[in-house]
Phi, psi and omega in degrees: 000139174231130178214131180242126176229129181253127176246121182240116181243122180216102185290351176276355182261151179300311175264091190297320182249125176236130178242125185212171175252152176293157178301144183084003181285350179086149179242132179301142182262353178204174185297321181295317177297320179296316179298317179296319179296314180297317179299317179294321179296319178296316178298318180294315179296322178296316179298320177297318179296316178298317179299318178297315181296314181292318177299319178297319179294313182296332178267009179060032175276326180197167181275128178297324180298316179295317181295315179296321178298318178298318180296312181297317178301317181294316179294318179295322181286336180062024183272140170236121183251143175277184185296344178262007180079016181267133181293135175259133183286163177304321181298317180292322178299313179299320180296324183270002176081008183274000000 
């Protein structure tokens, strides 16, 4: 399987987080294709995150337990913070494509 998802984070930009596919990646033609693409992208991003956490742990940069706990807390809280630590609402996240 090959899947490419690009995450670009720049807090100096109005839309700080941009998630995109490389050009030529194709656009879903219906809702089912879109749902499948999003599910695959979430799995891919999760696998990348797990790889980053484990690599950091194996190199003694940080504790995988602490990192995973931080990730789970963030996901459970559903919080998205801007560069000033201010919560962005679900409506604003949707508006910004995040």
